[in-house]
C-alpha positions as CSV (number, residue, x, y, z in Angstrom):
1,M,0.0,0.0,0.0
2,E,1.2,3.5,-0.9
3,L,-0.2,6.8,0.3
4,E,-0.3,9.8,-2.0
5,S,-1.4,13.4,-1.1
6,V,-2.9,15.8,-3.6
7,E,-4.5,19.1,-3.0
8,S,-7.9,17.9,-1.9
9,M,-7.4,14.2,-1.4
10,Q,-5.4,11.5,0.3
11,I,-5.0,8.4,-1.9
12,D,-4.1,5.0,-0.7
13,W,-3.0,2.8,-3.6
14,D,-3.5,-1.0,-3.6
15,V,-4.9,-1.4,-0.1
16,P,-5.2,-5.2,0.6
17,I,-8.5,-6.6,1.7
18,E,-8.5,-10.2,2.9
19,M,-11.3,-12.5,2.1
20,D,-12.6,-15.3,4.3
21,D,-10.7,-17.9,2.2
22,G,-7.4,-16.1,2.5
23,A,-7.5,-14.5,-0.9
24,I,-6.6,-10.8,-1.2
25,V,-8.3,-8.2,-3.4
26,Y,-6.9,-4.7,-3.8
27,A,-8.5,-1.3,-3.5
28,D,-7.6,2.3,-4.2
29,V,-9.1,4.6,-1.6
30,F,-9.7,8.3,-2.3
31,R,-10.5,10.3,0.8
32,P,-10.7,13.9,1.9
33,A,-7.5,15.5,3.0
34,T,-9.2,16.6,6.3
35,P,-9.3,13.7,8.7
36,G,-12.8,12.6,9.7
37,K,-15.4,9.9,9.2
38,Y,-17.2,10.1,5.9
39,P,-19.7,8.0,3.9
40,V,-18.3,5.7,1.3
41,I,-19.0,5.2,-2.3
42,L,-17.8,1.8,-3.3
43,S,-17.3,0.0,-6.6
44,H,-16.1,-3.6,-7.3
45,G,-15.5,-5.0,-10.7
46,V,-13.6,-6.2,-13.7
47,Y,-12.5,-3.3,-15.8
48,G,-9.3,-2.3,-14.0
49,K,-9.4,0.3,-11.3
50,G,-6.1,1.8,-12.6
51,L,-7.0,1.9,-16.3
52,P,-7.5,5.6,-17.3
53,I,-10.7,6.2,-19.2
54,Q,-8.7,7.8,-22.1
55,R,-6.7,4.5,-22.6
56,F,-9.9,2.6,-22.4
57,R,-11.5,4.7,-25.1
58,H,-8.4,4.6,-27.2
59,R,-8.5,0.8,-27.3
60,L,-12.2,0.9,-28.3
61,F,-11.6,3.4,-31.1
62,Q,-8.8,1.2,-32.4
63,L,-11.2,-1.7,-32.4
64,V,-13.8,0.3,-34.4
65,N,-11.1,1.4,-36.9
66,T,-9.9,-2.1,-37.5
67,T,-13.3,-3.9,-37.7
68,P,-14.3,-4.0,-41.4
69,N,-17.8,-3.5,-42.6
70,K,-19.1,-2.9,-39.0
71,S,-20.9,0.1,-37.6
72,V,-20.2,1.6,-34.2
73,G,-23.4,-0.1,-32.9
74,D,-22.3,-3.5,-34.3
75,V,-19.0,-3.3,-32.5
76,F,-20.0,-1.7,-29.3
77,G,-23.4,-3.4,-28.7
78,A,-25.7,-1.9,-26.1
79,D,-24.0,0.2,-23.5
80,L,-20.7,1.9,-24.5
81,A,-21.8,5.4,-25.1
82,D,-18.6,7.2,-24.0
83,A,-16.6,5.0,-26.4
84,V,-17.9,6.9,-29.4
85,V,-16.9,10.3,-28.0
86,P,-13.9,11.5,-30.0
87,N,-11.5,11.6,-27.2
88,T,-8.5,9.4,-28.0
89,S,-5.8,11.5,-26.5
90,M,-3.3,9.5,-24.6
91,E,-2.2,12.4,-22.5
92,I,-3.7,12.2,-19.1
93,D,-4.2,15.2,-16.9
94,E,-2.7,14.7,-13.4
95,D,-6.0,15.6,-11.8
96,D,-8.0,13.2,-14.0
97,Y,-8.7,10.0,-12.0
98,R,-11.6,8.8,-14.2
99,V,-11.9,5.1,-15.1
100,W,-14.7,3.3,-16.9
101,E,-18.3,3.4,-15.5
102,V,-17.5,4.2,-11.9
103,V,-17.7,7.5,-10.0
104,N,-15.0,10.1,-10.5
105,P,-13.3,10.9,-7.1
106,T,-13.0,14.6,-8.0
107,D,-16.8,14.7,-8.2
108,W,-17.3,13.2,-4.7
109,V,-14.3,13.6,-2.4
110,P,-14.5,17.4,-2.2
111,H,-18.2,16.9,-1.2
112,G,-17.3,14.9,1.8
113,Y,-17.2,11.3,0.5
114,V,-14.6,8.5,0.5
115,V,-14.4,6.7,-2.9
116,V,-13.2,3.1,-2.8
117,R,-12.5,1.2,-6.0
118,V,-11.8,-2.5,-5.8
119,D,-10.5,-4.8,-8.5
120,S,-12.6,-8.0,-8.2
121,R,-10.9,-11.4,-7.9
122,G,-8.9,-12.3,-11.0
123,S,-9.0,-8.8,-12.5
124,G,-6.6,-5.9,-12.4
125,S,-4.3,-6.0,-9.3
126,S,-6.3,-8.7,-7.5
127,P,-5.0,-12.3,-8.0
128,G,-7.3,-15.3,-8.4
129,R,-9.7,-16.9,-10.8
130,L,-11.7,-14.5,-13.0
131,D,-15.3,-15.6,-13.0
132,P,-17.6,-12.6,-13.6
133,L,-20.7,-12.4,-11.4
134,C,-20.2,-15.8,-9.9
135,P,-21.3,-16.3,-6.2
136,R,-17.7,-16.0,-5.0
137,E,-17.3,-12.6,-6.6
138,I,-20.4,-11.4,-4.9
139,E,-19.3,-12.8,-1.5
140,D,-16.1,-10.8,-2.0
141,Y,-18.1,-7.7,-2.8
142,A,-20.1,-8.0,0.4
143,A,-16.8,-8.5,2.3
144,C,-15.5,-5.2,0.8
145,I,-18.6,-3.4,1.9
146,E,-18.2,-4.6,5.4
147,W,-14.5,-3.7,5.4
148,S,-15.3,-0.2,4.2
149,G,-17.9,0.3,6.9
150,V,-15.4,-0.2,9.8
151,Q,-12.3,1.8,8.6
152,N,-11.3,4.8,10.7
153,W,-12.2,7.2,7.8
154,S,-15.7,5.7,7.4
155,N,-19.0,6.8,9.1
156,G,-20.3,3.2,8.7
157,R,-22.6,3.9,5.8
158,V,-21.6,2.5,2.4
159,G,-23.3,3.4,-0.9
160,L,-22.8,1.7,-4.2
161,C,-22.7,3.6,-7.5
162,G,-21.7,2.5,-10.9
163,K,-22.9,1.8,-14.4
164,S,-23.6,-1.5,-16.4
165,Y,-21.5,-4.2,-14.8
166,Y,-20.9,-2.1,-11.7
167,A,-24.7,-1.6,-11.6
168,M,-25.9,-5.2,-12.2
169,S,-23.6,-6.6,-9.4
170,Q,-25.2,-4.1,-7.0
171,W,-28.5,-6.0,-7.3
172,L,-26.7,-9.3,-6.4
173,V,-24.8,-8.0,-3.4
174,A,-27.7,-5.9,-2.0
175,A,-29.7,-9.1,-1.9
176,K,-27.1,-10.5,0.5
177,K,-27.8,-7.6,2.9
178,P,-24.4,-6.7,4.2
179,S,-24.8,-4.7,7.4
180,H,-23.0,-1.5,6.3
181,L,-24.8,-1.2,3.0
182,A,-27.0,1.9,3.3
183,A,-28.1,2.7,-0.3
184,I,-27.4,1.8,-3.9
185,C,-27.6,3.7,-7.2
186,V,-28.0,1.2,-10.1
187,W,-27.2,3.1,-13.3
188,H,-28.1,1.0,-16.3
189,G,-28.1,-2.4,-14.5
190,W,-29.7,-5.5,-15.9
191,S,-31.2,-7.7,-13.3
192,D,-31.7,-11.0,-15.1
193,W,-28.6,-12.7,-16.5
194,Y,-30.6,-14.9,-18.8
195,R,-33.5,-12.6,-20.2
196,D,-31.8,-9.2,-20.0
197,A,-28.2,-9.9,-20.9
198,T,-27.2,-13.2,-22.5
199,R,-30.3,-14.9,-24.2
200,H,-32.9,-12.5,-25.6
201,G,-36.1,-14.5,-25.8
202,G,-33.9,-17.6,-25.6
203,I,-31.6,-16.5,-28.5
204,M,-27.9,-16.2,-27.7
205,Y,-26.7,-12.6,-27.6
206,Q,-23.2,-12.3,-29.1
207,F,-22.2,-9.2,-27.3
208,W,-20.2,-11.3,-24.7
209,E,-18.7,-13.5,-27.4
210,N,-17.7,-10.8,-29.9
211,F,-16.9,-7.9,-27.7
212,W,-17.3,-7.8,-23.9
213,Y,-15.1,-10.6,-22.7
214,P,-12.2,-10.4,-25.2
215,Q,-12.2,-6.5,-25.4
216,L,-13.2,-5.3,-22.0
217,A,-12.5,-7.9,-19.3
218,L,-9.6,-10.0,-20.6
219,P,-7.2,-7.1,-21.4
220,V,-7.0,-6.4,-17.7
221,Q,-7.2,-10.0,-16.3
222,H,-4.7,-10.3,-13.4
223,G,-1.5,-11.8,-14.8
224,I,-1.5,-10.0,-18.1
225,G,1.5,-8.1,-16.8
226,P,3.0,-5.0,-18.4
227,E,0.9,-5.5,-21.5
228,A,-2.0,-4.0,-19.6
229,G,0.0,-0.8,-18.9
230,F,0.5,1.2,-15.8
231,N,-1.6,3.5,-13.7
232,P,-0.3,7.0,-14.7
233,H,-0.8,8.3,-11.2
234,S,0.6,5.5,-9.0
235,R,3.0,4.1,-11.6
236,R,1.8,0.6,-10.6
237,P,1.0,-2.1,-13.1
238,I,-2.8,-2.2,-13.8
239,A,-3.0,-6.0,-14.0
240,G,-0.3,-7.0,-11.5
241,N,3.5,-7.4,-11.7
242,T,3.5,-11.0,-13.0
243,A,3.2,-11.9,-16.7
244,L,1.6,-15.3,-17.0
245,D,1.6,-17.4,-20.1
246,S,-1.6,-17.7,-22.2
247,D,-2.4,-21.3,-21.0
248,T,-2.1,-20.2,-17.3
249,L,-4.3,-17.2,-18.0
250,A,-6.9,-19.4,-19.6
251,R,-6.9,-21.8,-16.7
252,N,-7.4,-18.8,-14.3
253,R,-10.6,-17.7,-15.9
254,A,-14.1,-18.9,-16.6
255,D,-15.0,-19.5,-20.3
256,I,-18.0,-17.2,-20.2
257,V,-18.8,-17.5,-23.9
258,N,-18.9,-21.3,-23.7
259,D,-20.9,-21.2,-20.5
260,I,-23.6,-19.1,-22.3
261,R,-23.5,-21.2,-25.4
262,T,-23.8,-24.5,-23.6
263,H,-26.5,-23.4,-21.2
264,P,-29.5,-22.7,-23.5
265,F,-32.0,-22.8,-20.7
266,E,-32.3,-21.0,-17.4
267,D,-30.8,-23.5,-15.0
268,E,-30.0,-23.4,-11.3
269,H,-26.3,-24.0,-11.8
270,Y,-25.4,-21.2,-14.1
271,Y,-28.1,-18.5,-14.6
272,K,-30.0,-18.4,-11.3
273,V,-26.9,-18.0,-9.2
274,R,-26.1,-14.9,-11.3
275,T,-29.6,-13.5,-11.1
276,P,-30.4,-11.5,-7.9
277,Q,-33.3,-12.3,-5.6
278,L,-34.8,-8.9,-6.0
279,D,-37.4,-9.3,-3.2
280,Q,-34.5,-9.6,-0.7
281,I,-33.4,-6.0,-1.4
282,T,-34.6,-3.6,1.2
283,V,-32.1,-0.7,1.1
284,P,-33.0,2.7,-0.6
285,V,-32.5,2.4,-4.4
286,L,-32.1,4.9,-7.2
287,A,-32.5,3.0,-10.5
288,S,-31.6,4.8,-13.7
289,A,-32.1,3.6,-17.3
290,D,-32.0,4.8,-20.9
291,W,-34.9,4.3,-23.3
292,S,-32.6,3.2,-26.1
293,D,-30.8,0.6,-24.1
294,H,-32.8,-2.3,-25.4
295,D,-30.1,-5.0,-25.6
296,L,-28.9,-5.0,-21.9
297,H,-30.2,-2.7,-19.2
298,L,-33.6,-1.1,-19.8
299,R,-35.8,-4.0,-19.0
300,G,-33.7,-5.2,-16.1
301,T,-33.4,-1.8,-14.5
302,I,-37.2,-1.2,-14.6
303,R,-38.0,-4.7,-13.4
304,G,-35.5,-4.4,-10.6
305,F,-37.3,-1.2,-9.5
306,E,-40.6,-3.0,-9.6
307,K,-39.7,-6.2,-7.8
308,I,-37.4,-5.1,-5.0
309,S,-38.9,-4.9,-1.4
310,S,-37.4,-1.5,-0.7
311,K,-39.9,1.0,0.6
312,D,-37.7,3.9,-0.5
313,K,-37.1,3.5,-4.2
314,W,-36.9,5.8,-7.2
315,L,-36.8,5.2,-11.0
316,E,-35.3,7.6,-13.5
317,I,-35.3,7.0,-17.2
318,H,-33.5,9.3,-19.6
319,A,-33.1,9.7,-23.3
320,G,-29.3,10.2,-23.8
321,G,-26.9,11.7,-21.3
322,Q,-24.1,9.9,-19.5
323,F,-23.4,8.4,-16.1
324,D,-20.9,11.1,-15.2
325,D,-22.3,14.2,-16.8
326,E,-23.2,17.2,-14.5
327,A,-26.9,16.5,-14.2
328,S,-26.5,12.8,-13.5
329,V,-23.9,13.3,-10.8
330,E,-26.0,16.0,-9.2
331,L,-29.0,13.5,-9.1
332,Q,-26.7,10.8,-7.6
333,R,-25.3,13.1,-5.0
334,R,-28.7,14.4,-3.9
335,F,-29.7,10.7,-3.4
336,F,-26.6,9.8,-1.4
337,D,-26.5,13.0,0.6
338,Y,-30.0,12.2,1.9
339,H,-29.3,8.6,2.7
340,L,-25.7,8.5,3.7
341,K,-25.4,11.9,5.4
342,E,-29.0,12.5,6.4
343,T,-28.8,15.9,4.7
344,Q,-32.1,17.6,4.6
345,N,-32.1,18.4,0.9
346,N,-35.0,18.3,-1.5
347,W,-34.8,14.5,-2.1
348,D,-38.1,14.3,-0.2
349,D,-39.7,15.9,-3.3
350,Q,-38.2,13.5,-5.8
351,P,-41.1,11.7,-7.6
352,P,-41.1,7.9,-7.4
353,V,-40.9,7.8,-11.2
354,Q,-39.2,10.5,-13.4
355,L,-38.8,9.9,-17.1
356,A,-38.0,11.5,-20.4
357,L,-41.0,11.5,-22.6
358,R,-39.6,11.4,-26.1
359,K,-41.2,13.5,-28.9
360,A,-41.5,12.9,-32.6
361,D,-39.1,15.8,-33.3
362,G,-36.3,14.1,-31.4
363,S,-36.5,16.2,-28.3
364,S,-37.9,15.1,-24.9
365,A,-39.7,16.5,-21.8
366,T,-39.2,15.4,-18.2
367,V,-42.5,14.0,-16.7
368,E,-43.3,12.5,-13.4
369,A,-45.5,9.6,-12.2
370,S,-46.4,7.9,-9.0
371,A,-45.7,4.4,-10.1
372,W,-44.7,2.0,-12.9
373,P,-46.5,1.1,-15.1
374,I,-48.1,4.5,-15.2
375,P,-51.4,4.5,-13.3
376,G,-54.4,4.8,-15.7
377,T,-52.5,3.2,-18.6
378,E,-54.8,2.0,-21.4
379,W,-53.5,-1.2,-23.0
380,R,-54.6,-0.6,-26.6
381,P,-54.7,-3.7,-29.0
382,Y,-53.9,-3.3,-32.6
383,Y,-54.9,-6.3,-34.7
384,F,-52.9,-7.5,-37.7
385,D,-54.5,-7.5,-41.2
386,F,-51.9,-9.2,-43.4
387,S,-54.0,-8.8,-46.5
388,T,-53.4,-5.0,-46.3
389,H,-50.2,-5.0,-44.2
390,S,-52.0,-3.0,-41.6
391,L,-52.6,-2.7,-37.8
392,E,-56.3,-2.2,-37.1
393,I,-58.2,-1.1,-34.0
394,N,-61.1,-3.5,-34.9
395,E,-60.8,-7.2,-34.4
396,P,-60.4,-9.3,-37.5
397,A,-63.5,-10.2,-39.5
398,A,-61.7,-12.4,-42.0
399,A,-58.6,-14.5,-42.2
400,S,-55.2,-13.3,-43.5
401,Q,-51.7,-14.6,-43.5
402,V,-48.2,-13.7,-44.8
403,S,-45.0,-15.6,-45.2
404,Y,-41.3,-14.4,-45.1
405,K,-37.9,-16.0,-45.2
406,A,-35.7,-15.8,-42.2
407,D,-32.9,-14.2,-44.1
408,S,-35.1,-11.5,-45.6
409,D,-36.3,-8.1,-44.3
410,G,-39.4,-9.8,-43.0
411,V,-42.9,-8.3,-43.1
412,T,-43.9,-4.8,-42.0
413,V,-47.4,-3.6,-41.0
414,Y,-48.7,0.0,-40.4
415,S,-51.4,1.4,-38.2
416,Q,-53.8,4.0,-39.4
417,A,-52.8,7.6,-38.7
418,M,-53.5,8.7,-35.1
419,T,-56.7,10.8,-34.9
420,E,-55.4,12.6,-31.8
421,D,-52.2,13.2,-30.0
422,T,-51.2,9.9,-28.3
423,T,-48.7,9.4,-25.5
424,I,-47.2,5.9,-25.3
425,V,-45.3,4.9,-22.2
426,G,-44.7,1.5,-20.8
427,P,-44.0,-2.2,-21.7
428,V,-45.1,-3.5,-25.1
429,S,-46.1,-7.0,-26.2
430,A,-47.3,-8.9,-29.2
431,A,-49.3,-12.1,-29.6
432,L,-48.6,-13.9,-32.9
433,W,-50.1,-17.0,-34.4
434,M,-47.4,-18.5,-36.6
435,S,-46.0,-21.6,-38.2
436,S,-42.5,-22.6,-39.5
437,T,-41.2,-24.9,-42.2
438,T,-38.8,-26.3,-39.6
439,A,-38.8,-27.4,-35.9
440,D,-38.2,-23.9,-34.6
441,A,-38.1,-20.2,-35.5
442,D,-36.5,-17.0,-34.1
443,L,-38.8,-14.0,-34.1
444,F,-37.3,-10.5,-34.1
445,L,-39.8,-7.6,-33.7
446,V,-38.9,-4.0,-34.3
447,L,-41.4,-1.2,-33.5
448,N,-41.1,2.3,-35.0
449,A,-43.2,5.4,-35.6
450,V,-43.8,7.0,-39.0
451,G,-44.6,10.7,-39.7
452,P,-47.2,12.1,-42.1
453,D,-44.4,12.4,-44.7
454,G,-43.9,8.6,-44.6
455,E,-40.4,8.9,-42.9
456,L,-39.5,7.0,-39.8
457,V,-39.3,9.1,-36.6
458,E,-35.6,9.5,-35.8
459,L,-34.9,8.6,-32.2
460,R,-31.3,8.9,-31.0
461,D,-29.7,6.3,-28.8
462,H,-27.0,6.8,-26.1
463,R,-24.3,6.2,-28.8
464,A,-25.7,9.2,-30.9
465,G,-27.0,6.7,-33.5
466,L,-30.6,5.9,-34.4
467,T,-32.8,3.6,-32.4
468,P,-36.3,2.1,-32.9
469,M,-39.1,2.8,-30.5
470,T,-38.5,-0.7,-29.1
471,V,-37.5,-4.3,-30.0
472,G,-38.4,-7.8,-28.9
473,W,-37.2,-11.3,-29.5
474,L,-38.5,-14.9,-29.0
475,R,-37.4,-18.4,-30.0
476,A,-40.7,-20.1,-30.7
477,S,-39.6,-23.3,-29.0
478,H,-39.3,-21.2,-25.8
479,R,-42.9,-20.0,-26.0
480,A,-44.0,-21.5,-22.6
481,L,-45.1,-18.8,-20.1
482,D,-45.0,-18.5,-16.4
483,P,-48.7,-17.6,-15.7
484,E,-47.9,-16.2,-12.2
485,R,-45.3,-13.8,-13.5
486,S,-46.9,-12.9,-16.9
487,T,-49.3,-10.1,-17.7
488,P,-50.9,-9.4,-21.1
489,W,-48.5,-6.4,-21.6
490,Q,-45.4,-8.2,-20.3
491,P,-45.2,-12.0,-20.9
492,Y,-42.7,-13.9,-18.8
493,H,-41.3,-17.0,-20.4
494,T,-39.9,-19.9,-18.3
495,H,-37.0,-20.8,-20.6
496,T,-36.5,-24.1,-18.9
497,S,-37.0,-26.5,-21.8
498,S,-37.6,-26.6,-25.5
499,E,-41.0,-27.4,-27.2
500,P,-40.1,-28.0,-30.9
501,L,-42.6,-27.1,-33.5
502,V,-44.2,-29.5,-35.9
503,P,-43.5,-28.0,-39.3
504,G,-46.6,-26.4,-40.8
505,Q,-48.5,-26.5,-37.5
506,I,-49.9,-23.2,-36.1
507,Y,-48.9,-22.0,-32.7
508,K,-49.6,-18.9,-30.6
509,V,-46.5,-17.2,-29.2
510,D,-46.3,-14.2,-26.9
511,V,-43.4,-11.8,-27.5
512,E,-42.1,-9.3,-24.9
513,L,-40.9,-6.1,-26.3
514,R,-38.8,-3.6,-24.3
515,P,-40.6,-0.7,-22.6
516,T,-40.8,2.5,-24.5
517,S,-41.8,6.2,-24.4
518,L,-42.9,8.4,-27.2
519,H,-45.5,11.2,-27.7
520,L,-47.0,11.1,-31.2
521,P,-49.0,14.0,-32.6
522,A,-52.1,13.3,-34.6
523,G,-51.3,12.1,-38.1
524,Y,-48.4,9.8,-37.0
525,R,-48.6,6.0,-37.4
526,L,-47.0,2.9,-35.8
527,C,-44.9,0.6,-37.9
528,L,-44.0,-3.0,-36.8
529,T,-41.6,-5.3,-38.6
530,I,-41.5,-9.0,-38.0
531,K,-38.4,-10.9,-39.3
532,G,-36.1,-13.8,-38.6
533,N,-32.8,-12.2,-38.1
534,G,-31.1,-9.4,-36.2
535,P,-27.7,-8.0,-35.2
536,A,-25.5,-9.8,-32.6
537,H,-27.8,-12.8,-32.6
538,N,-26.2,-15.1,-35.2
539,D,-24.1,-17.6,-33.3
540,P,-23.9,-20.6,-35.7
541,V,-24.0,-23.1,-32.8
542,D,-27.0,-21.5,-31.2
543,R,-28.7,-20.9,-34.6
544,P,-27.9,-23.8,-36.9
545,A,-28.8,-23.0,-40.5
546,Q,-30.8,-26.2,-41.1
547,I,-33.3,-25.0,-38.4
548,F,-33.3,-21.2,-38.5
549,N,-32.9,-20.5,-42.3
550,N,-36.6,-21.2,-42.6
551,T,-39.8,-19.7,-43.8
552,V,-42.3,-18.4,-41.2
553,T,-46.0,-17.7,-41.8
554,V,-47.9,-15.4,-39.5
555,Y,-51.7,-15.7,-39.3
556,N,-54.7,-13.6,-38.2
557,A,-58.4,-14.6,-38.1
558,P,-61.4,-14.3,-35.8
559,D,-60.2,-17.3,-33.9
560,M,-56.4,-16.5,-34.2
561,K,-56.1,-12.8,-33.2
562,S,-52.6,-11.8,-33.7
563,Q,-52.2,-8.4,-32.0
564,L,-49.8,-5.7,-30.8
565,L,-50.5,-4.3,-27.3
566,I,-49.5,-0.7,-26.8
567,P,-49.5,1.3,-23.5
568,V,-51.4,4.6,-24.0
569,V,-51.3,6.9,-21.0
570,P,-54.0,9.5,-20.2
571,T,-53.4,12.8,-21.9
572,H,-53.4,16.0,-19.9
573,K,-53.0,19.5,-21.1
574,D,-49.8,20.0,-19.3
575,H,-48.4,16.5,-19.4
576,L,-45.5,17.3,-21.6
577,G,-43.2,18.5,-18.8
578,G,-45.6,17.8,-16.0
579,N,-47.3,14.8,-14.4
580,L,-48.5,11.6,-16.0
């Protein structure tokens, strides 16, 4: 351990924290220069506590520039917004202590907090086996919380704050109820390892295979040695002093890609131990999501907010913006000031639900609600008419059907123009009657809005690219529902076994689409595409061509009502910037 003093901080580099099995994990501790007892903001994860954000971004930009025929979205997947910011300078300011997706000490220490960053076991400076989100990692996380709560610079109250990986792991550790944990801020944090993160509708998501593990976690695995670089402030190696050979490194880590590929169903051994027991969480929670984050975090952040047992909980959903921008940090600090310092600020006035209501012109307005889903929501069905490629308000009077090949652009249907301004906020679902020429089929649904000019409404995602209103996926053999957890607007699939299709036989399948938010003026239409393919869902082992290069037929009839269910909230005069 080494102590460094800067103008406003004392920094303890590589502080050892011993686990119950004798293993050591290492932490960097940033604390106010004035001695005292302060609340703690802790993070614990796999991206390297000593890897400067500039070097992280530089590596990602190099990846984009060397990946042929791929867009930024194809390369980065769901949640790497900062990576597309054109900041590749390798010069690091001596006062810049930022690392990827955890709090910046200079935003917190001057405000009376201690910031603790821990390299989880097997990553960065911490020796051991790298096994992301495994039970052992979460036990270590809980031990670090308890350690932080009894240090001589701690007031005994520990808060957790971080994005993505550093958010999801908060759900897991909070469910273990460490005694010094006082509040958590889950910023873009999936809460279901199967449904949110690795197998969308049962279909393997290649983000972990193509990008996350080889490009984010493994470059800072403990034992990489000097190849990982040095912390520019402490001059210490980011991934430890020892350079291990490739075979030893491989033995010292889980094969996360193979684990996902070889566990197609939600089982006790792999998925459930990495999925939190949300009802065990009782600490105050601020959960924050982004409307465009369909692939990883949106569903899980909202579902986490819904299912936790905490009496004090808040949900914030934005449209763009970053974890560490000024407005986001101010919201986080208000939350923690209230719960870790007992500061009498205006957090009492924070609405239970605050969200960005997106508009057709690309802007958004902040609105408030008392609960999620929004009270008074009307679940409006739109019925398919495949003879006219339309979505109709009236139930079908005659039969229609349409077929498409899985490798095509699929089939698109349009609603009639809205006769009045319509505000859509909440989860979306579709019920489809379908058949396949093979024993299975993957369904990819994409919902958009269309203006009076016939052009798609352009919604921006957190990577500054374009995003649809929402998306959904389902493998037809995974159509079985859990009736106790399902609602008409949010079906919940069991994903515990496969029910193969009989080629040509018609089945009803219920597809969950991610929640959405959009205010549409009169004259706008909805537009739904159903197809058999989508980006980052093409693993050849998971989707063998002889099964999934098929032809799918979708039906609608008085006794087979294929429909799209849309959440329409009550319209008030002042709701654009007021209450829902």
